[in-house]
C-alpha positions, 0 to 999 in steps of 0.5 A: 695676138699682135706682133707688138705684144709678142715682141714686148714679151720676147724682149722682156724674156731676153732681159729676164736674166739681167733683172734677176741679177739686179734683184739678187744684188739689191737683195744682198745689200738691202737698205732702210729708210730714205738713205739708200746710196748702194741701191741708188747706185745700182739703179743708176748703173742699170739705167746707164746708156738708156737715154733716160733723163735721170734726176737724183733726190736732194733729201733722200736717195731717190731716182727720177727717170724721164723718158721723152717720146718722139712726139709730144703728148701726156705723161704716165708715171710708173713707180717702184719702191726700193727700201727694205725692212729691219728683219733678220732674214731666215728665208730658204729661197735660192736667192743669196740672203742679205749680208747685212744683219737685221736688214732684209728685203721682206716686202719684195721691193727689190723685185719692184725696183728690178721690174721698173728697171725692166719696164724702163729698158723696154720702153726706152727701146720703143721711144719712137712709139711714144707720144708723150713721156714716161716718169719712172719713180724709184722711191725710198722710204715706203716702209713708214718714212713717207718717201712718196710724200718726200718725192712729191714735195721734190717735184716728181709729179712735175718731172716731165714738165706736164702733170701725169694723167695716169700712174701705176705701181706693182706690189709682189706678194709671197702669198695670197695670190698664185704665182704669176697672177695679178690682183687688184680691185677698183676703189679702196685697195689698201687702208689708211694708217695712223698712229695713236700714242697715249701716255697716262700720268698718275702718282706712284706709290706702294702697291699695298696702298693704292689709295695713297697713289693714283694708279695709271694702269687701270685707266690705261687698260680701260682706255684699251677696252673702250677704244675697241668698243668704240669701233663696234659702236661708233662706226659704220660696219660697211666702212670698216675701222681696225684699231690694234694696240700693239704696245703697252708698257707700265711699271717696273715691279709688282708692288710698285704703282708706276708714275705712268703707263703708255700704249701705242695703237695702229688705226686703219680705215678705208675712207677719208671720212672714217679716218677723220672720225677716228680722231674725233671719237678716240681722242675725246674718249681717252681724255674723258676716261683720264679725267674720270680717274683724275689723271693727266693724259697725253694723246697723239694721233698722227696720220701717216698714209691715206687710203690707197684708192684705185681708179675704176677705169684704170683697173679696167685697163689693167684687167684687159691688158693682163688678159691680152698679154697673159690670158684672162686667168692671170687676173683676179678681182680682189673681193676685199681691200687689204688693211696694210697701208701704202704711200703710193696712195699719195700719188693716187690722190693726185693722179688716177691710176692703180696699185696692182698685186702680183703673186710671187710665191716660190716653188714648193710653197702653197700661196694660201699658207706660205710666209707672207710679206714682212715675215723673215721667211718671206721669199719671192720668185724671180720668174715674175720679173719679166711679166711685171716689167711687161705689164708696166711697159704695156700700160705706159705704151697703151696710155700714150698711144691712146691719148 
């Protein structure tokens, strides 16, 4: 193994304690959405004195760092998301739990932020080796607030003066993968996400005389059943669609026919074509059922994040880099994409690159059945921090060295 690889790994191990300390501080004070003032302050403190150019977001508490190499060249982007989730933590890990009621880093974004700080420090110490620039994208609002879209609108892809030619992000998992194992796949990595919201308007009345009213509940129930049937009859099974109704509300009492019924669904797909077709199929279907019942209906179909599509060449690079750094057994090609959604997809729409998962299951848990991300019991092992930083830094070094 080359001296460069050993030096990089040794330097990462030396700052492992600093990264764990930062991760614990972030975990202790998690913040939601686009406004993360405490988190932003911690990131700025961790990068102070690094020689990295720092720019703060205008409409959100983002941080953009630009490291300019000693020689001109292209730009590579590395991203870490920073926001937490509205959950009450019940984790049993050794990390001090959140001091904010109902807010928790249950998806590992505290680790993502810390690993990106680590990569920034490793690369800043190697500025003389860089022929080009590295953009560090510290992003709020991944959990449903489209923080990546906001940062793109504010110019993150133009931050260095040249459009990135590669982009990478890591995502830890509290299960799914063994601790320390990186996992990814070419093509669809995560699903697109859209919200389907339906309100059926009827005419209220007494439950004993439904013929004197126009009950919206049976029609809404028929819609729920019909959209599930449509998934199996209108879409290619090799380009999957998932529609889940997670909320259904109607009425106040058993003998009152309500004025309206409402339900919400999430729609997941793995291609732009399937995503567009869900709108074309589901909206007219719902409207037709309402019309058949003589009811009015409001239908909202709002696309949130596109599918996360990994570049095949970028995955080859990640696989080879993980093998060189840690051994081939530390990389797994994931056989299937995940139906979760990610706004790093917006970056990958414009820049070839990869979203890579990293197993971070804590000691004493089996990764195959441990509480997973978004669980109040989710927990992540600090020991993966230096490895994540090392991989991000090495991907940037190799990209700029080989440009």
